[in-house]
TIRO-897428 format. One line per field, with one value per residue (C-alpha): residue number from 0; x, y, z. Coordinates in Angstrom, 3 decimals, decimal comma, m for minus. Layout:
# TIRO-897428
n <- [NUM | ...]
u <- [X | ...]
v <- [Y | ...]
w <- [Z | ...]
# end
This chain:
# TIRO-897428
n <- [0 | 1 | 2 | 3 | 4 | 5 | 6 | 7 | 8 | 9 | 10 | 11 | 12 | 13 | 14 | 15 | 16 | 17 | 18 | 19 | 20 | 21 | 22 | 23 | 24 | 25 | 26 | 27 | 28 | 29 | 30 | 31 | 32 | 33 | 34 | 35 | 36 | 37 | 38 | 39 | 40 | 41 | 42 | 43 | 44 | 45 | 46 | 47 | 48 | 49 | 50 | 51 | 52 | 53 | 54 | 55 | 56 | 57 | 58 | 59 | 60 | 61 | 62 | 63 | 64 | 65 | 66 | 67 | 68 | 69 | 70 | 71 | 72 | 73 | 74 | 75 | 76 | 77 | 78 | 79 | 80 | 81 | 82 | 83 | 84 | 85 | 86 | 87 | 88 | 89 | 90 | 91 | 92 | 93 | 94 | 95 | 96 | 97 | 98 | 99 | 100 | 101 | 102 | 103 | 104 | 105 | 106 | 107 | 108 | 109 | 110 | 111 | 112 | 113 | 114 | 115 | 116 | 117 | 118 | 119 | 120 | 121 | 122 | 123 | 124 | 125 | 126 | 127 | 128 | 129 | 130 | 131 | 132 | 133 | 134 | 135 | 136 | 137 | 138 | 139 | 140 | 141 | 142 | 143 | 144 | 145 | 146 | 147 | 148 | 149 | 150 | 151 | 152 | 153 | 154 | 155 | 156 | 157 | 158 | 159 | 160 | 161 | 162 | 163 | 164 | 165 | 166 | 167 | 168 | 169 | 170 | 171 | 172 | 173 | 174 | 175 | 176 | 177 | 178 | 179 | 180 | 181 | 182 | 183 | 184 | 185 | 186 | 187 | 188 | 189 | 190 | 191 | 192 | 193 | 194 | 195 | 196 | 197 | 198 | 199 | 200 | 201 | 202 | 203 | 204 | 205 | 206 | 207 | 208 | 209 | 210 | 211 | 212 | 213 | 214 | 215 | 216 | 217 | 218 | 219 | 220 | 221 | 222 | 223 | 224 | 225 | 226 | 227 | 228 | 229 | 230 | 231 | 232 | 233 | 234 | 235 | 236 | 237 | 238 | 239 | 240 | 241 | 242 | 243 | 244 | 245 | 246 | 247 | 248 | 249 | 250 | 251 | 252 | 253 | 254 | 255 | 256]
u <- [20,232 | 21,919 | 23,801 | 23,772 | 25,442 | 22,746 | 23,026 | 26,522 | 28,178 | 31,211 | 31,533 | 32,090 | 30,279 | 26,626 | 24,412 | 24,496 | 21,208 | 20,377 | 17,595 | 15,693 | 13,298 | 10,670 | 7,733 | 5,868 | 6,679 | 8,752 | 7,536 | 8,014 | 10,388 | 12,625 | 12,697 | 13,611 | 16,329 | 17,797 | 17,900 | 19,548 | 22,084 | 22,935 | 23,262 | 22,821 | 20,641 | 17,966 | 17,170 | 14,438 | 12,016 | 10,029 | 7,435 | 5,365 | 1,729 | 0,462 | 1,005 | 3,780 | 5,547 | 4,970 | 7,941 | 8,885 | 11,964 | 13,564 | 16,259 | 18,329 | 15,665 | 12,252 | 10,236 | 10,541 | 7,584 | 9,633 | 13,104 | 14,482 | 17,930 | 16,630 | 13,927 | 16,680 | 18,673 | 15,606 | 14,981 | 18,593 | 18,337 | 15,094 | 16,239 | 19,971 | 20,321 | 16,991 | 16,400 | 12,954 | 12,105 | 9,885 | 8,620 | 8,675 | 5,635 | 5,919 | 3,097 | 4,384 | 3,303 | 3,578 | 1,595 | 2,614 | 6,234 | 7,319 | 10,849 | 12,077 | 15,472 | 17,043 | 20,272 | 21,407 | 20,598 | 17,128 | 14,416 | 12,326 | 8,819 | 8,002 | 5,247 | 5,829 | 5,775 | 5,791 | 7,719 | 5,723 | 7,539 | 7,883 | 6,990 | 8,058 | 11,273 | 10,925 | 13,039 | 15,067 | 16,030 | 17,125 | 19,327 | 21,131 | 21,455 | 21,449 | 19,339 | 20,026 | 17,843 | 16,926 | 15,194 | 13,329 | 10,620 | 9,339 | 7,431 | 5,792 | 9,064 | 11,869 | 12,878 | 14,823 | 17,154 | 18,672 | 22,224 | 24,172 | 26,220 | 27,728 | 30,724 | 28,378 | 26,768 | 30,150 | 31,490 | 28,359 | 29,114 | 25,928 | 24,974 | 23,219 | 21,770 | 20,254 | 18,908 | 17,260 | 15,158 | 13,451 | 11,616 | 9,795 | 11,517 | 15,002 | 17,165 | 18,130 | 20,487 | 20,694 | 22,170 | 22,700 | 25,530 | 28,766 | 28,766 | 25,196 | 21,898 | 21,733 | 23,440 | 22,267 | 23,129 | 20,765 | 20,893 | 18,461 | 19,756 | 16,225 | 16,301 | 19,763 | 21,360 | 23,791 | 24,265 | 22,721 | 25,106 | 22,527 | 18,807 | 16,297 | 13,212 | 14,274 | 14,449 | 10,679 | 10,626 | 14,002 | 13,186 | 9,958 | 11,662 | 14,657 | 12,588 | 10,539 | 13,617 | 15,624 | 12,751 | 13,553 | 12,124 | 15,231 | 17,917 | 21,210 | 21,606 | 24,511 | 24,437 | 27,641 | 28,243 | 31,669 | 30,552 | 28,598 | 25,917 | 24,566 | 20,866 | 19,340 | 15,945 | 12,806 | 9,674 | 6,706 | 3,434 | 2,572 | 5,501 | 9,249 | 11,484 | 14,953 | 17,561 | 20,608 | 22,789 | 23,452 | 26,043 | 25,910 | 28,455 | 27,460 | 25,155 | 24,758 | 22,913 | 21,052 | 20,524 | 17,407 | 16,574]
v <- [20,319 | 22,538 | 21,486 | 23,985 | 24,047 | 25,249 | 26,910 | 28,153 | 31,059 | 28,975 | 26,031 | 22,564 | 23,483 | 23,261 | 20,647 | 19,921 | 19,484 | 18,976 | 21,034 | 20,401 | 23,062 | 21,297 | 22,232 | 19,280 | 16,251 | 13,501 | 9,930 | 9,230 | 6,320 | 8,623 | 11,252 | 8,586 | 7,212 | 10,709 | 11,140 | 7,737 | 8,580 | 11,874 | 10,092 | 13,401 | 13,780 | 15,397 | 16,106 | 18,730 | 18,887 | 22,079 | 23,123 | 26,295 | 26,109 | 29,501 | 31,898 | 29,897 | 26,547 | 22,910 | 21,371 | 17,747 | 16,231 | 12,802 | 11,101 | 8,330 | 5,789 | 7,499 | 10,695 | 12,881 | 14,697 | 17,733 | 19,128 | 22,510 | 22,646 | 21,580 | 24,260 | 26,808 | 25,377 | 25,567 | 29,167 | 30,025 | 28,475 | 30,290 | 33,652 | 33,696 | 31,498 | 32,180 | 35,779 | 35,311 | 38,265 | 38,560 | 36,067 | 32,419 | 30,364 | 26,569 | 24,045 | 20,897 | 17,853 | 19,906 | 22,847 | 26,222 | 27,308 | 30,879 | 32,126 | 35,742 | 37,222 | 38,635 | 40,231 | 36,737 | 35,274 | 33,756 | 33,585 | 30,418 | 30,445 | 26,911 | 25,346 | 25,034 | 21,338 | 21,482 | 18,762 | 15,867 | 15,193 | 11,465 | 10,246 | 6,691 | 6,066 | 3,506 | 0,366 | 1,075 | 4,475 | 2,872 | 0,519 | 3,547 | 5,755 | 3,260 | 2,979 | 6,425 | 9,528 | 10,364 | 13,601 | 12,683 | 14,137 | 13,511 | 14,891 | 13,183 | 12,008 | 12,124 | 11,161 | 13,845 | 13,366 | 16,197 | 15,447 | 17,014 | 19,508 | 20,344 | 18,059 | 15,102 | 15,950 | 16,220 | 12,997 | 10,918 | 7,855 | 6,717 | 3,044 | 3,032 | m0,518 | 0,506 | 3,761 | 1,738 | 0,065 | 3,426 | 2,749 | 4,750 | 7,576 | 9,057 | 10,404 | 13,944 | 14,701 | 18,216 | 20,219 | 23,750 | 25,248 | 26,877 | 29,679 | 29,182 | 28,784 | 25,123 | 22,553 | 19,329 | 16,338 | 14,242 | 10,560 | 9,132 | 5,728 | 4,666 | 7,456 | 6,473 | 9,324 | 8,062 | 11,657 | 14,738 | 17,720 | 20,491 | 19,843 | 22,673 | 20,557 | 19,371 | 23,008 | 23,278 | 21,262 | 22,180 | 25,907 | 25,691 | 23,239 | 25,468 | 28,672 | 27,323 | 26,096 | 29,287 | 31,779 | 33,502 | 33,465 | 34,431 | 31,760 | 30,909 | 27,240 | 25,231 | 21,697 | 20,004 | 17,667 | 17,486 | 20,064 | 22,192 | 24,786 | 27,902 | 28,790 | 31,959 | 30,993 | 32,774 | 31,319 | 33,358 | 31,878 | 28,854 | 29,456 | 28,926 | 31,292 | 30,121 | 32,329 | 31,091 | 31,467 | 29,237 | 28,981 | 27,253 | 24,483 | 23,042 | 23,303 | 20,077 | 18,559 | 15,297 | 12,794 | 10,731 | 7,386]
w <- [m76,788 | m74,218 | m71,102 | m68,254 | m64,831 | m62,404 | m58,990 | m59,788 | m61,564 | m62,596 | m64,948 | m63,501 | m60,293 | m59,335 | m60,986 | m64,734 | m66,581 | m70,246 | m71,839 | m75,074 | m76,360 | m78,495 | m80,700 | m79,191 | m77,049 | m78,544 | m77,910 | m74,207 | m74,881 | m76,943 | m74,187 | m71,648 | m73,942 | m74,380 | m70,591 | m70,185 | m72,913 | m71,175 | m67,805 | m65,977 | m62,901 | m65,090 | m68,708 | m69,170 | m72,084 | m72,610 | m75,194 | m75,675 | m74,578 | m75,745 | m72,861 | m71,238 | m71,269 | m70,449 | m68,647 | m67,947 | m66,323 | m66,808 | m64,733 | m66,376 | m65,331 | m65,118 | m65,380 | m62,265 | m60,702 | m59,626 | m60,344 | m59,351 | m60,930 | m64,370 | m64,076 | m63,477 | m66,396 | m68,670 | m67,644 | m68,425 | m71,900 | m72,712 | m71,353 | m72,047 | m75,125 | m76,871 | m75,784 | m74,265 | m72,005 | m68,972 | m66,453 | m67,479 | m66,473 | m66,490 | m66,139 | m64,429 | m62,420 | m59,210 | m60,559 | m61,937 | m61,458 | m62,188 | m62,825 | m62,991 | m63,725 | m60,546 | m59,358 | m58,338 | m61,771 | m61,519 | m58,865 | m58,858 | m57,344 | m56,106 | m54,001 | m50,267 | m49,310 | m45,475 | m43,622 | m42,205 | m38,909 | m38,179 | m34,687 | m35,575 | m37,490 | m40,315 | m39,998 | m43,187 | m41,745 | m38,462 | m40,466 | m41,945 | m38,845 | m35,995 | m32,844 | m31,380 | m31,615 | m35,212 | m36,204 | m39,356 | m41,573 | m45,076 | m48,020 | m50,989 | m52,538 | m49,952 | m46,440 | m44,529 | m41,559 | m39,517 | m38,371 | m35,517 | m37,516 | m40,906 | m40,359 | m39,919 | m43,272 | m45,005 | m43,471 | m44,132 | m46,271 | m48,020 | m47,905 | m51,281 | m50,992 | m47,631 | m49,110 | m51,885 | m49,181 | m48,532 | m51,821 | m53,166 | m51,243 | m51,603 | m48,762 | m47,765 | m44,884 | m43,479 | m40,595 | m39,360 | m41,405 | m40,289 | m42,892 | m44,165 | m42,344 | m43,328 | m45,525 | m47,132 | m49,324 | m51,456 | m52,451 | m55,015 | m56,205 | m57,203 | m59,781 | m61,037 | m59,054 | m56,359 | m55,155 | m56,734 | m56,739 | m56,064 | m55,719 | m55,926 | m55,252 | m51,784 | m50,663 | m51,067 | m47,810 | m46,267 | m46,335 | m44,291 | m41,912 | m41,202 | m41,290 | m38,389 | m36,454 | m36,951 | m36,730 | m40,023 | m43,542 | m45,534 | m45,504 | m47,163 | m48,088 | m49,434 | m50,817 | m49,634 | m52,569 | m54,219 | m56,824 | m54,338 | m54,909 | m53,166 | m52,936 | m51,508 | m50,096 | m48,917 | m47,348 | m48,533 | m47,328 | m49,412 | m51,759 | m51,539 | m53,512 | m54,556 | m56,205 | m58,067 | m61,116 | m64,126 | m66,897 | m70,285 | m70,796 | m74,182 | m77,180 | m79,146 | m82,088 | m81,462 | m84,296 | m83,555 | m85,205]
# end
């Protein structure tokens, strides 16, 4: 098993993910137990499928349908640690994901999940943000709220019990950035992740949202968690391209029962 810090070029920054390269899937309960034992936002399991790879992601409490930073971490392990050349093609729950080496480390080719703008604000969201004007949108797995500015994102104190009431959705907050086009933070207590340090998957919706608002298709994003992470983003039709770096922290041997 490898542990990789994703969306960073320096250790102890970005988002850590564990990666296991398998010949075939382990029993699902074992994979979930490994993820729980790691207690990281995501543990990735990858196996060869002939011309490419099958990829699955597990949080400490359940299998996740989509994860960007663990896809980047997996790509780094395959390319940097195992010497696999060329484009990496992953089959996942959200379709085919492609990853290429780039000048910025790796370029991830993800689906574009356009924002569904909410005309009515759900009661649990009102309980978090109060009765004033709330700019909110969603996708298949998250609720998104645009705040006034970057300082509001940084100063936001999450009410995790209230966020749990968004079940089955998690919460993203975002705003126009001071030094970047936009910033964000992500809270997923239902997945055992009080706050995720850097989240690639949410940018599959944040990028089309901010591209439309700012009138540009190339954007710089920063996730304003305590660890922080920088993503270079491009909206390209029905795809979202994310570029970022990764560094290996650890290689370990697991002893299974």
